[in-house]
gemmi code that builds the backbone of each chain (N, CA, C; Angstrom):
import gemmi

chains = {
    "A": [
        ("MET", (11.077, 6.259, -5.570), (11.093, 5.194, -4.542), (10.417, 5.667, -3.326)),
        ("THR", (9.594, 4.833, -2.715), (8.870, 5.096, -1.466), (9.436, 4.256, -0.366)),
        ("THR", (9.519, 4.886, 0.848), (9.986, 4.203, 1.992), (8.835, 4.217, 3.088)),
        ("ILE", (8.568, 2.981, 3.584), (7.524, 2.873, 4.651), (8.253, 2.671, 5.932)),
        ("SER", (7.939, 3.384, 6.987), (8.559, 3.273, 8.274), (7.553, 3.749, 9.329)),
        ("LYS", (7.452, 3.031, 10.462), (6.521, 3.352, 11.454), (6.986, 4.604, 12.196)),
        ("ASP", (8.294, 4.929, 12.100), (8.823, 6.083, 12.886), (8.670, 7.437, 12.137)),
        ("ALA", (8.308, 7.372, 10.771), (8.243, 8.579, 10.102), (6.895, 9.357, 10.470)),
        ("ASP", (6.977, 10.603, 10.666), (5.814, 11.429, 11.030), (5.181, 11.842, 9.755)),
        ("ARG", (4.282, 11.149, 9.243), (3.523, 11.393, 7.960), (2.229, 10.770, 7.973)),
        ("THR", (1.321, 11.103, 7.098), (0.070, 10.502, 6.817), (0.105, 9.689, 5.573)),
        ("THR", (-0.409, 8.406, 5.594), (-0.390, 7.530, 4.464), (-1.762, 7.354, 3.868)),
        ("PHE", (-1.853, 7.447, 2.521), (-3.078, 7.170, 1.808), (-2.987, 5.920, 0.992)),
        ("ILE", (-3.861, 4.965, 1.199), (-3.911, 3.765, 0.368), (-5.199, 3.896, -0.440)),
        ("ASN", (-5.236, 4.320, -1.666), (-6.550, 4.552, -2.409), (-6.615, 3.530, -3.514)),
        ("VAL", (-7.651, 2.757, -3.352), (-7.902, 1.602, -4.274), (-8.978, 1.908, -5.229)),
        ("PHE", (-8.593, 1.792, -6.523), (-9.624, 2.001, -7.578), (-9.919, 0.634, -8.122)),
        ("THR", (-11.257, 0.373, -8.283), (-11.727, -0.925, -8.904), (-12.155, -0.634, -10.339)),
        ("VAL", (-11.693, -1.463, -11.303), (-11.898, -1.042, -12.705), (-12.167, -2.300, -13.558)),
        ("ASP", (-12.792, -2.131, -14.673), (-12.921, -3.218, -15.646), (-11.530, -3.344, -16.230)),
        ("PRO", (-11.048, -4.726, -16.316), (-9.794, -4.873, -16.850), (-9.494, -4.207, -18.211)),
        ("ALA", (-10.462, -4.037, -18.980), (-10.309, -3.400, -20.313), (-9.920, -1.909, -20.150)),
        ("ASN", (-10.252, -1.291, -18.916), (-9.898, 0.084, -18.710), (-8.718, 0.263, -17.723)),
        ("GLN", (-8.022, -0.754, -17.385), (-6.970, -0.600, -16.339), (-5.864, 0.239, -16.896)),
        ("SER", (-5.403, 0.042, -18.121), (-4.307, 0.797, -18.692), (-4.654, 2.296, -18.808)),
        ("ARG", (-5.852, 2.513, -19.240), (-6.349, 3.984, -19.323), (-6.307, 4.588, -17.978)),
        ("LEU", (-6.706, 3.956, -16.891), (-6.774, 4.441, -15.589), (-5.285, 4.719, -15.100)),
        ("VAL", (-4.459, 3.700, -15.351), (-3.001, 3.867, -14.994), (-2.460, 5.250, -15.629)),
        ("ASP", (-2.689, 5.317, -16.935), (-2.163, 6.451, -17.655), (-2.750, 7.778, -17.075)),
        ("LEU", (-4.062, 7.804, -16.741), (-4.649, 9.004, -16.081), (-3.936, 9.396, -14.743)),
        ("LEU", (-3.748, 8.346, -13.920), (-3.195, 8.622, -12.643), (-1.753, 9.049, -12.660)),
        ("ILE", (-0.945, 8.465, -13.657), (0.414, 8.805, -13.887), (0.430, 10.386, -14.276)),
        ("ASN", (-0.462, 10.688, -15.194), (-0.547, 11.975, -15.754), (-0.747, 13.033, -14.605)),
        ("VAL", (-1.875, 12.775, -13.859), (-2.297, 13.837, -12.860), (-1.208, 13.892, -11.674)),
        ("SER", (-0.495, 12.745, -11.397), (0.504, 12.660, -10.425), (1.702, 13.556, -10.808)),
        ("ASP", (2.158, 13.260, -11.970), (3.310, 13.997, -12.615), (3.106, 15.472, -12.789)),
        ("THR", (1.773, 15.798, -13.210), (1.563, 17.172, -13.539), (1.203, 18.022, -12.378)),
        ("TYR", (0.430, 17.462, -11.378), (-0.016, 18.281, -10.288), (0.315, 17.797, -8.939)),
        ("VAL", (0.041, 16.493, -8.649), (0.115, 16.112, -7.253), (1.545, 16.276, -6.684)),
        ("ARG", (2.532, 15.823, -7.486), (3.910, 15.906, -6.905), (4.490, 17.310, -6.768)),
        ("GLN", (3.774, 18.308, -7.322), (4.092, 19.706, -7.066), (3.460, 20.188, -5.857)),
        ("ALA", (2.566, 19.604, -5.167), (1.771, 20.077, -4.062), (2.680, 20.181, -2.831)),
        ("PRO", (2.576, 21.248, -1.969), (3.275, 21.365, -0.741), (2.916, 20.253, 0.142)),
        ("GLY", (3.927, 19.686, 0.776), (3.636, 18.569, 1.726), (3.654, 17.153, 1.165)),
        ("PHE", (3.651, 17.100, -0.219), (3.736, 15.777, -0.901), (5.157, 15.167, -0.625)),
        ("ILE", (5.160, 13.867, -0.145), (6.401, 13.222, 0.153), (6.734, 12.105, -0.919)),
        ("SER", (5.744, 11.275, -1.246), (6.079, 10.245, -2.188), (4.799, 9.498, -2.571)),
        ("ALA", (4.817, 8.929, -3.781), (3.678, 8.081, -4.146), (4.138, 6.936, -5.061)),
        ("SER", (3.498, 5.806, -4.961), (3.832, 4.636, -5.834), (2.491, 4.062, -6.330)),
        ("LEU", (2.428, 3.865, -7.707), (1.229, 3.465, -8.333), (1.356, 1.963, -8.564)),
        ("HIS", (0.321, 1.190, -8.327), (0.266, -0.240, -8.474), (-0.868, -0.777, -9.414)),
        ("ARG", (-0.515, -1.755, -10.202), (-1.504, -2.421, -11.112), (-1.721, -3.800, -10.612)),
        ("SER", (-3.016, -4.164, -10.383), (-3.201, -5.543, -9.962), (-2.995, -6.566, -11.119)),
        ("LEU", (-2.370, -7.729, -10.862), (-2.090, -8.692, -11.929), (-3.309, -9.180, -12.578)),
        ("ASP", (-4.538, -9.203, -11.934), (-5.732, -9.608, -12.520), (-6.533, -8.517, -13.269)),
        ("GLY", (-5.979, -7.375, -13.363), (-6.425, -6.261, -14.127), (-7.680, -5.464, -13.513)),
        ("THR", (-8.101, -5.922, -12.322), (-9.348, -5.269, -11.759), (-9.086, -4.137, -10.785)),
        ("LYS", (-7.722, -3.892, -10.393), (-7.526, -2.901, -9.433), (-6.283, -1.998, -9.807)),
        ("VAL", (-6.370, -0.758, -9.498), (-5.204, 0.140, -9.512), (-5.097, 0.861, -8.097)),
        ("THR", (-4.007, 0.717, -7.401), (-3.935, 1.270, -6.136), (-2.693, 2.247, -6.003)),
        ("MET", (-3.033, 3.392, -5.437), (-2.024, 4.489, -5.255), (-1.755, 4.498, -3.714)),
        ("TYR", (-0.395, 4.301, -3.495), (0.053, 4.387, -2.086), (0.879, 5.722, -2.013)),
        ("SER", (0.339, 6.672, -1.167), (1.030, 7.982, -1.142), (1.209, 8.372, 0.238)),
        ("GLN", (2.223, 9.201, 0.499), (2.590, 9.757, 1.732), (2.600, 11.333, 1.689)),
        ("TRP", (2.026, 11.896, 2.704), (2.011, 13.347, 2.821), (2.403, 13.786, 4.255)),
        ("ARG", (2.945, 15.069, 4.265), (3.417, 15.572, 5.575), (2.198, 15.544, 6.615)),
        ("SER", (1.013, 15.853, 6.102), (-0.103, 15.907, 6.900), (-1.426, 15.761, 6.126)),
        ("LEU", (-2.460, 15.366, 6.853), (-3.822, 15.310, 6.219), (-4.207, 16.613, 5.647)),
        ("ALA", (-3.825, 17.752, 6.374), (-4.249, 19.113, 5.806), (-3.491, 19.319, 4.455)),
        ("ASP", (-2.278, 18.941, 4.288), (-1.615, 19.172, 2.946), (-2.329, 18.401, 1.847)),
        ("TYR", (-2.722, 17.180, 2.173), (-3.472, 16.309, 1.149), (-4.826, 16.970, 0.778)),
        ("GLU", (-5.554, 17.435, 1.893), (-6.782, 18.165, 1.651), (-6.667, 19.411, 0.910)),
        ("ALA", (-5.559, 20.180, 1.023), (-5.319, 21.320, 0.283), (-5.148, 20.982, -1.194)),
        ("MET", (-4.409, 19.921, -1.539), (-4.213, 19.453, -2.954), (-5.543, 19.104, -3.488)),
        ("ARG", (-6.370, 18.450, -2.677), (-7.768, 18.055, -3.190), (-8.650, 19.210, -3.496)),
        ("ARG", (-8.369, 20.357, -2.882), (-9.230, 21.628, -3.175), (-8.639, 22.356, -4.397)),
        ("ASP", (-7.513, 21.977, -4.915), (-6.973, 22.542, -6.165), (-7.853, 22.175, -7.333)),
        ("PRO", (-8.456, 23.118, -8.101), (-9.363, 22.789, -9.194), (-8.670, 22.079, -10.365)),
        ("ARG", (-7.404, 22.244, -10.466), (-6.620, 21.750, -11.757), (-6.631, 20.284, -11.912)),
        ("PRO", (-6.403, 19.444, -10.837), (-6.388, 18.059, -11.051), (-7.812, 17.367, -11.144)),
        ("VAL", (-8.830, 18.237, -10.863), (-10.168, 17.681, -10.682), (-10.683, 16.959, -11.994)),
        ("PRO", (-10.485, 17.553, -13.097), (-10.977, 16.825, -14.426), (-10.389, 15.441, -14.573)),
        ("TYR", (-9.153, 15.230, -14.189), (-8.604, 13.943, -14.231), (-9.218, 12.938, -13.375)),
        ("LEU", (-9.449, 13.453, -12.090), (-10.114, 12.432, -11.243), (-11.599, 12.194, -11.577)),
        ("GLN", (-12.250, 13.221, -12.090), (-13.615, 13.051, -12.580), (-13.597, 12.029, -13.686)),
        ("GLU", (-12.616, 12.036, -14.669), (-12.579, 11.147, -15.776), (-12.284, 9.605, -15.219)),
        ("ALA", (-11.421, 9.638, -14.162), (-11.115, 8.358, -13.515), (-12.384, 7.709, -13.001)),
        ("LEU", (-13.300, 8.571, -12.418), (-14.506, 8.011, -11.711), (-15.581, 7.630, -12.791)),
        ("THR", (-15.337, 7.955, -14.083), (-16.243, 7.485, -15.043), (-15.938, 6.064, -15.409)),
        ("ILE", (-14.748, 5.522, -15.049), (-14.387, 4.143, -15.438), (-14.025, 3.281, -14.197)),
        ("ALA", (-14.059, 3.978, -12.991), (-13.553, 3.194, -11.807), (-14.329, 3.603, -10.573)),
        ("LYS", (-14.321, 2.681, -9.580), (-14.856, 2.877, -8.340), (-13.653, 3.223, -7.418)),
        ("PHE", (-13.843, 4.264, -6.525), (-12.705, 4.695, -5.684), (-12.983, 4.441, -4.249)),
        ("GLU", (-12.022, 3.770, -3.618), (-12.180, 3.515, -2.159), (-10.926, 4.106, -1.391)),
        ("PRO", (-11.130, 5.174, -0.744), (-9.974, 5.808, -0.190), (-9.712, 5.223, 1.273)),
        ("GLY", (-8.440, 5.447, 1.711), (-8.069, 5.064, 3.057), (-7.013, 5.952, 3.549)),
        ("ILE", (-7.163, 6.379, 4.823), (-6.187, 7.310, 5.412), (-5.585, 6.561, 6.637)),
        ("TYR", (-4.208, 6.389, 6.663), (-3.687, 5.457, 7.505), (-2.365, 6.051, 8.353)),
        ("GLU", (-2.140, 5.342, 9.481), (-0.806, 5.457, 10.000), (-0.120, 4.038, 10.017)),
        ("VAL", (1.198, 4.001, 9.972), (1.971, 2.756, 9.905), (2.012, 2.292, 11.417)),
        ("VAL", (1.656, 0.980, 11.519), (1.617, 0.456, 12.998), (3.040, -0.273, 13.228)),
        ("GLU", (3.328, -1.118, 12.170), (4.544, -1.957, 12.410), (5.104, -2.326, 11.087)),
        ("SER", (6.393, -2.616, 10.986), (7.001, -3.176, 9.718), (7.696, -4.491, 10.215)),
        ("PHE", (7.714, -5.442, 9.210), (8.302, -6.760, 9.408), (9.345, -7.079, 8.438)),
        ("ALA", (10.540, -7.535, 8.999), (11.606, -8.017, 8.133), (11.698, -9.482, 8.257)),
        ("PRO", (12.391, -10.099, 7.252), (12.448, -11.547, 7.260), (13.189, -12.114, 8.528)),
        ("ALA", (12.746, -13.112, 9.055), (13.368, -13.711, 10.237), (14.656, -14.558, 9.733)),
        ("ALA", (15.621, -14.627, 10.588), (16.757, -15.563, 10.295), (16.213, -16.932, 10.440)),
        ("ARG", (16.533, -17.813, 9.504), (15.955, -19.060, 9.484), (16.768, -20.202, 10.089)),
        ("GLU", (18.013, -19.961, 10.120), (18.990, -20.905, 10.742), (19.756, -20.374, 11.942)),
        ("GLU", (19.960, -20.992, 13.027), (20.741, -20.415, 14.069), (22.145, -20.076, 13.580)),
        ("GLY", (22.623, -18.991, 13.970), (23.914, -18.605, 13.406), (23.963, -17.967, 12.072)),
        ("THR", (22.845, -17.991, 11.398), (22.871, -17.329, 10.080), (22.258, -15.875, 10.225)),
        ("PRO", (22.910, -14.846, 9.919), (22.299, -13.564, 10.007), (21.244, -13.383, 9.003)),
        ("PRO", (20.208, -12.498, 9.326), (19.144, -12.199, 8.390), (19.763, -11.589, 7.048)),
        ("THR", (19.215, -11.879, 5.986), (19.661, -11.315, 4.785), (18.774, -10.121, 4.315)),
    ],
    "B": [
        ("MET", (11.430, -1.739, 7.843), (11.247, -0.718, 6.849), (10.997, -1.487, 5.542)),
        ("THR", (10.048, -0.826, 4.851), (9.660, -1.430, 3.469), (10.137, -0.391, 2.387)),
        ("THR", (10.581, -0.829, 1.233), (10.970, 0.111, 0.164), (10.208, -0.290, -1.115)),
        ("ILE", (9.508, 0.714, -1.718), (8.733, 0.420, -2.851), (9.589, 0.950, -4.117)),
        ("SER", (9.746, 0.131, -4.964), (10.522, 0.529, -6.261), (9.948, -0.158, -7.500)),
        ("LYS", (9.730, 0.489, -8.515), (9.272, -0.167, -9.707), (10.267, -1.189, -10.438)),
        ("ASP", (11.583, -0.937, -10.042), (12.635, -1.701, -10.650), (12.869, -3.074, -9.945)),
        ("ALA", (12.287, -3.252, -8.687), (12.523, -4.417, -7.943), (11.699, -5.583, -8.533)),
        ("ASP", (12.312, -6.735, -8.585), (11.608, -7.855, -9.219), (10.976, -8.696, -8.091)),
        ("ARG", (9.784, -8.305, -7.813), (9.031, -8.880, -6.700), (7.487, -8.727, -6.871)),
        ("THR", (6.783, -9.489, -6.001), (5.309, -9.397, -6.185), (4.746, -8.711, -4.862)),
        ("THR", (3.864, -7.723, -5.056), (3.345, -6.906, -3.977), (1.938, -7.359, -3.670)),
        ("PHE", (1.613, -7.400, -2.391), (0.223, -7.702, -1.900), (-0.216, -6.548, -1.093)),
        ("ILE", (-1.437, -5.957, -1.474), (-2.042, -5.006, -0.654), (-3.384, -5.530, -0.258)),
        ("ASN", (-3.402, -6.063, 0.937), (-4.537, -6.728, 1.534), (-5.228, -5.821, 2.587)),
        ("VAL", (-6.573, -5.492, 2.201), (-7.365, -4.558, 2.967), (-8.424, -5.274, 3.804)),
        ("PHE", (-8.335, -5.151, 5.030), (-9.330, -5.678, 6.055), (-10.229, -4.601, 6.400)),
        ("THR", (-11.590, -4.794, 6.276), (-12.611, -3.832, 6.766), (-13.179, -4.388, 8.023)),
        ("VAL", (-13.258, -3.506, 9.089), (-13.596, -4.024, 10.370), (-14.359, -2.963, 11.169)),
        ("ASP", (-15.166, -3.417, 12.191), (-15.763, -2.533, 13.107), (-14.792, -1.818, 13.888)),
        ("PRO", (-14.815, -0.418, 13.987), (-13.819, 0.265, 14.814), (-13.494, -0.377, 16.263)),
        ("ALA", (-14.559, -0.941, 16.793), (-14.392, -1.533, 18.129), (-13.424, -2.652, 18.076)),
        ("ASN", (-13.270, -3.321, 16.928), (-12.306, -4.474, 16.730), (-11.091, -4.165, 16.071)),
        ("GLN", (-10.777, -2.923, 15.739), (-9.628, -2.617, 14.945), (-8.310, -3.031, 15.722)),
        ("SER", (-8.223, -2.721, 16.956), (-6.966, -3.078, 17.843), (-6.786, -4.575, 17.869)),
        ("ARG", (-7.899, -5.273, 18.042), (-7.793, -6.783, 18.145), (-7.286, -7.253, 16.803)),
        ("LEU", (-7.740, -6.768, 15.727), (-7.331, -7.172, 14.410), (-5.814, -6.904, 14.172)),
        ("VAL", (-5.468, -5.657, 14.617), (-3.998, -5.266, 14.465), (-3.149, -6.251, 15.288)),
        ("ASP", (-3.505, -6.593, 16.493), (-2.740, -7.509, 17.373), (-2.539, -8.838, 16.655)),
        ("LEU", (-3.766, -9.354, 16.183), (-3.704, -10.638, 15.498), (-2.711, -10.669, 14.286)),
        ("LEU", (-2.724, -9.602, 13.478), (-1.972, -9.596, 12.322), (-0.430, -9.454, 12.699)),
        ("ILE", (-0.183, -8.652, 13.762), (1.177, -8.533, 14.279), (1.777, -9.932, 14.709)),
        ("ASN", (0.903, -10.597, 15.422), (1.260, -11.823, 16.009), (1.518, -12.865, 14.897)),
        ("VAL", (0.680, -13.001, 13.902), (0.878, -14.024, 12.875), (1.997, -13.598, 11.937)),
        ("SER", (2.259, -12.414, 11.803), (3.329, -11.912, 10.917), (4.701, -12.201, 11.595)),
        ("ASP", (4.763, -11.855, 12.887), (5.969, -12.074, 13.662), (6.290, -13.515, 13.792)),
        ("THR", (5.321, -14.384, 14.027), (5.497, -15.695, 14.426), (5.726, -16.644, 13.222)),
        ("TYR", (4.947, -16.362, 12.067), (5.059, -17.258, 10.950), (5.458, -16.571, 9.651)),
        ("VAL", (4.732, -15.535, 9.309), (4.803, -14.995, 7.938), (6.271, -14.667, 7.601)),
        ("ARG", (6.872, -13.905, 8.552), (8.290, -13.442, 8.246), (9.349, -14.480, 8.273)),
        ("GLN", (8.955, -15.672, 8.688), (9.932, -16.850, 8.598), (9.825, -17.570, 7.252)),
        ("ALA", (8.772, -17.248, 6.477), (8.489, -17.994, 5.221), (9.554, -17.691, 4.164)),
        ("PRO", (9.913, -18.718, 3.383), (10.923, -18.420, 2.353), (10.319, -17.517, 1.276)),
        ("GLY", (11.143, -16.580, 0.803), (10.674, -15.624, -0.211), (10.011, -14.352, 0.359)),
        ("PHE", (9.825, -14.322, 1.609), (9.212, -13.104, 2.312), (10.277, -11.995, 2.199)),
        ("ILE", (9.873, -10.862, 1.744), (10.925, -9.745, 1.637), (10.583, -8.624, 2.775)),
        ("SER", (9.280, -8.225, 2.832), (8.918, -7.168, 3.767), (7.499, -7.002, 3.914)),
        ("ALA", (6.985, -6.521, 5.033), (5.633, -6.175, 5.196), (5.426, -4.930, 6.111)),
        ("SER", (4.423, -4.127, 5.914), (4.106, -2.999, 6.784), (2.572, -3.042, 7.048)),
        ("LEU", (2.227, -2.926, 8.291), (0.794, -2.975, 8.673), (0.406, -1.543, 8.963)),
        ("HIS", (-0.820, -1.211, 8.424), (-1.366, 0.066, 8.434), (-2.769, 0.017, 9.202)),
        ("ARG", (-2.995, 1.102, 10.013), (-4.294, 1.165, 10.769), (-4.900, 2.482, 10.165)),
        ("SER", (-6.246, 2.384, 9.697), (-6.789, 3.604, 9.198), (-7.261, 4.528, 10.362)),
        ("LEU", (-7.192, 5.843, 10.175), (-7.439, 6.801, 11.209), (-8.844, 6.776, 11.614)),
        ("ASP", (-9.899, 6.314, 10.716), (-11.272, 6.279, 11.153), (-11.658, 5.044, 11.775)),
        ("GLY", (-10.685, 4.061, 12.025), (-10.911, 2.780, 12.671), (-11.516, 1.593, 11.821)),
        ("THR", (-11.869, 1.979, 10.576), (-12.644, 0.965, 9.827), (-11.798, -0.015, 8.955)),
        ("LYS", (-10.445, 0.201, 8.864), (-9.671, -0.531, 7.926), (-8.324, -0.906, 8.613)),
        ("VAL", (-7.775, -2.044, 8.262), (-6.436, -2.359, 8.584), (-5.813, -2.957, 7.220)),
        ("THR", (-4.700, -2.434, 6.838), (-4.124, -2.855, 5.529), (-2.770, -3.274, 5.662)),
        ("MET", (-2.445, -4.545, 5.209), (-1.139, -5.078, 5.121), (-0.525, -4.887, 3.743)),
        ("TYR", (0.651, -4.139, 3.685), (1.377, -4.039, 2.397), (2.617, -4.918, 2.478)),
        ("SER", (2.632, -5.976, 1.628), (3.702, -6.929, 1.718), (4.268, -7.272, 0.415)),
        ("GLN", (5.614, -7.634, 0.471), (6.397, -7.915, -0.732), (6.949, -9.301, -0.623)),
        ("TRP", (6.881, -10.043, -1.719), (7.297, -11.459, -1.812), (8.172, -11.623, -3.017)),
        ("ARG", (9.201, -12.591, -2.953), (10.034, -12.843, -4.048), (9.151, -13.258, -5.288)),
        ("SER", (8.021, -13.969, -4.967), (7.242, -14.450, -6.075), (5.764, -14.819, -5.534)),
        ("LEU", (4.815, -14.853, -6.415), (3.552, -15.313, -6.055), (3.527, -16.730, -5.508)),
        ("ALA", (4.434, -17.580, -6.071), (4.472, -19.039, -5.562), (4.949, -19.033, -4.133)),
        ("ASP", (5.923, -18.206, -3.713), (6.356, -18.077, -2.450), (5.199, -17.758, -1.395)),
        ("TYR", (4.396, -16.708, -1.841), (3.283, -16.314, -0.976), (2.307, -17.489, -0.896)),
        ("GLU", (1.985, -18.170, -2.010), (1.019, -19.235, -1.989), (1.467, -20.473, -1.187)),
        ("ALA", (2.806, -20.687, -1.117), (3.326, -21.673, -0.268), (3.082, -21.346, 1.196)),
        ("MET", (3.316, -20.064, 1.579), (2.998, -19.636, 2.987), (1.611, -19.852, 3.346)),
        ("ARG", (0.748, -19.528, 2.405), (-0.800, -19.634, 2.579), (-1.176, -21.182, 2.722)),
        ("ARG", (-0.360, -22.054, 2.173), (-0.679, -23.554, 2.452), (-0.161, -24.054, 3.748)),
        ("ASP", (0.737, -23.305, 4.379), (1.159, -23.685, 5.788), (-0.045, -23.666, 6.734)),
        ("PRO", (-0.261, -24.789, 7.451), (-1.529, -24.815, 8.338), (-1.346, -23.974, 9.565)),
        ("ARG", (-0.068, -23.619, 9.936), (0.089, -23.061, 11.304), (-0.485, -21.593, 11.369)),
        ("PRO", (-0.422, -20.693, 10.401), (-0.976, -19.412, 10.482), (-2.482, -19.385, 10.296)),
        ("VAL", (-3.131, -20.496, 9.853), (-4.500, -20.565, 9.425), (-5.485, -20.182, 10.597)),
        ("PRO", (-5.248, -20.594, 11.867), (-6.173, -20.226, 12.930), (-6.248, -18.659, 13.153)),
        ("TYR", (-5.095, -18.009, 12.896), (-5.066, -16.522, 13.129), (-5.929, -15.844, 12.041)),
        ("LEU", (-5.801, -16.356, 10.866), (-6.475, -15.821, 9.746), (-8.008, -16.065, 9.789)),
        ("GLN", (-8.325, -17.313, 10.320), (-9.724, -17.588, 10.544), (-10.365, -16.746, 11.652)),
        ("GLU", (-9.545, -16.495, 12.717), (-10.064, -15.567, 13.724), (-10.171, -14.144, 13.186)),
        ("ALA", (-9.346, -13.697, 12.382), (-9.467, -12.388, 11.681), (-10.707, -12.296, 10.966)),
        ("LEU", (-11.037, -13.368, 10.278), (-12.238, -13.362, 9.365), (-13.566, -13.385, 10.124)),
        ("THR", (-13.484, -13.637, 11.420), (-14.705, -13.670, 12.259), (-14.994, -12.148, 12.619)),
        ("ILE", (-14.096, -11.195, 12.491), (-14.310, -9.884, 12.813), (-14.046, -8.918, 11.748)),
        ("ALA", (-13.605, -9.374, 10.497), (-13.252, -8.517, 9.404), (-13.575, -9.095, 8.073)),
        ("LYS", (-13.764, -8.203, 7.124), (-13.920, -8.617, 5.707), (-12.554, -8.387, 5.071)),
        ("PHE", (-12.151, -9.409, 4.257), (-10.784, -9.385, 3.658), (-10.878, -9.163, 2.146)),
        ("GLU", (-10.217, -8.076, 1.631), (-10.133, -7.876, 0.146), (-8.627, -7.907, -0.261)),
        ("PRO", (-8.257, -9.027, -0.965), (-6.888, -9.097, -1.218), (-6.544, -8.452, -2.635)),
        ("GLY", (-5.367, -8.133, -2.872), (-4.870, -7.636, -4.142), (-3.535, -7.960, -4.388)),
        ("ILE", (-3.192, -8.425, -5.604), (-1.874, -8.867, -5.991), (-1.294, -7.935, -7.065)),
        ("TYR", (-0.214, -7.247, -6.847), (0.164, -6.145, -7.754), (1.576, -6.129, -8.203)),
        ("GLU", (1.843, -5.399, -9.298), (3.161, -4.895, -9.598), (3.160, -3.440, -9.500)),
        ("VAL", (4.373, -2.864, -9.203), (4.484, -1.436, -9.093), (4.742, -0.830, -10.489)),
        ("VAL", (3.977, 0.089, -10.828), (3.980, 0.690, -12.202), (4.969, 1.961, -12.265)),
        ("GLU", (4.836, 2.804, -11.179), (5.573, 3.998, -11.230), (5.665, 4.566, -9.823)),
        ("SER", (6.804, 5.292, -9.477), (6.847, 6.044, -8.253), (7.073, 7.518, -8.563)),
        ("PHE", (6.557, 8.373, -7.731), (6.636, 9.807, -7.881), (7.345, 10.405, -6.727)),
        ("ALA", (8.266, 11.348, -6.989), (8.968, 12.163, -6.016), (8.471, 13.512, -6.099)),
        ("PRO", (8.643, 14.346, -5.028), (8.171, 15.655, -5.094), (8.916, 16.476, -6.233)),
        ("ALA", (8.170, 17.357, -6.908), (8.816, 18.189, -7.953), (9.452, 19.341, -7.304)),
        ("ALA", (10.615, 19.775, -7.918), (11.158, 21.101, -7.545), (10.176, 22.205, -7.808)),
        ("ARG", (10.023, 23.122, -6.895), (8.877, 24.085, -7.018), (9.339, 25.397, -7.583)),
        ("GLU", (10.781, 25.598, -7.702), (11.202, 26.803, -8.228), (12.017, 26.657, -9.381)),
        ("GLU", (11.900, 27.595, -10.388), (12.537, 27.450, -11.561), (14.139, 27.418, -11.296)),
        ("GLY", (14.791, 26.606, -12.077), (16.250, 26.625, -11.945), (16.781, 25.612, -10.903)),
        ("THR", (15.772, 25.057, -10.095), (16.104, 24.138, -9.122), (15.924, 22.700, -9.675)),
        ("PRO", (16.959, 21.922, -9.746), (16.735, 20.560, -10.288), (15.899, 19.643, -9.426)),
        ("PRO", (15.236, 18.809, -9.994), (14.301, 17.841, -9.155), (15.279, 17.067, -8.271)),
        ("THR", (14.728, 16.834, -7.076), (15.561, 16.043, -6.085), (15.152, 14.580, -6.194)),
    ],
}
model = gemmi.Model(1)
for chain_id, residues in chains.items():
    chain = gemmi.Chain(chain_id)
    for i, (resn, *xyz) in enumerate(residues, 1):
        res = gemmi.Residue()
        res.name, res.seqid = resn, gemmi.SeqId(i, " ")
        for name, pos in zip(("N", "CA", "C"), xyz):
            atom = gemmi.Atom()
            atom.name, atom.element = name, gemmi.Element(name[0])
            atom.pos, atom.b_iso = gemmi.Position(*pos), 0.0
            res.add_atom(atom)
        chain.add_residue(res)
    model.add_chain(chain)
structure = gemmi.Structure()
structure.add_model(model)
structure.setup_entities()
């Protein structure tokens, strides 16, 4: 489970892979494999959640790290590299490094009714 | 706060806006305003978190809805439209509709230590 909060001191990565729908399952399997085997073992790793687009054309990894330096250290590890190279033979990769600005909860819709 | 879990029955939207860094703050303000004023009042809205990329070129909204139909009903509401039209004068919009495939927690790094 991943928790998003603007008050947490962490660096967020939203990495979008664009893929032919015929290859979406293969890309998902590759990213599960590399995350389970290497990424989640790396120092400073906090959490990641993998997303599959309903139209088949995207796979997006939402991940949180203690710092950008921790993420970069993981990317210098040679062991996950073959997985990522294989991913890039079937997908285009658009990385993004973020901070959380704000979170929104549902508004109470009727006076006197507490938000659910 | 937003919680990501593969077991939750919901639809996830990861909408990436690409923007000139000079306009990133204005885009963030616009999206905060429309989310606070309209989006979080919509039926079926569960949660959203707004992200600002550290390089200034992206703003990404991660949002969760009870269903795609609830999201589409909100998008048919004419009241938020002017905010989104103004956003599109300064940003490129790349939407994505997802389900969560898997979440990853940090691995225990020492033998004999159970995963947390």
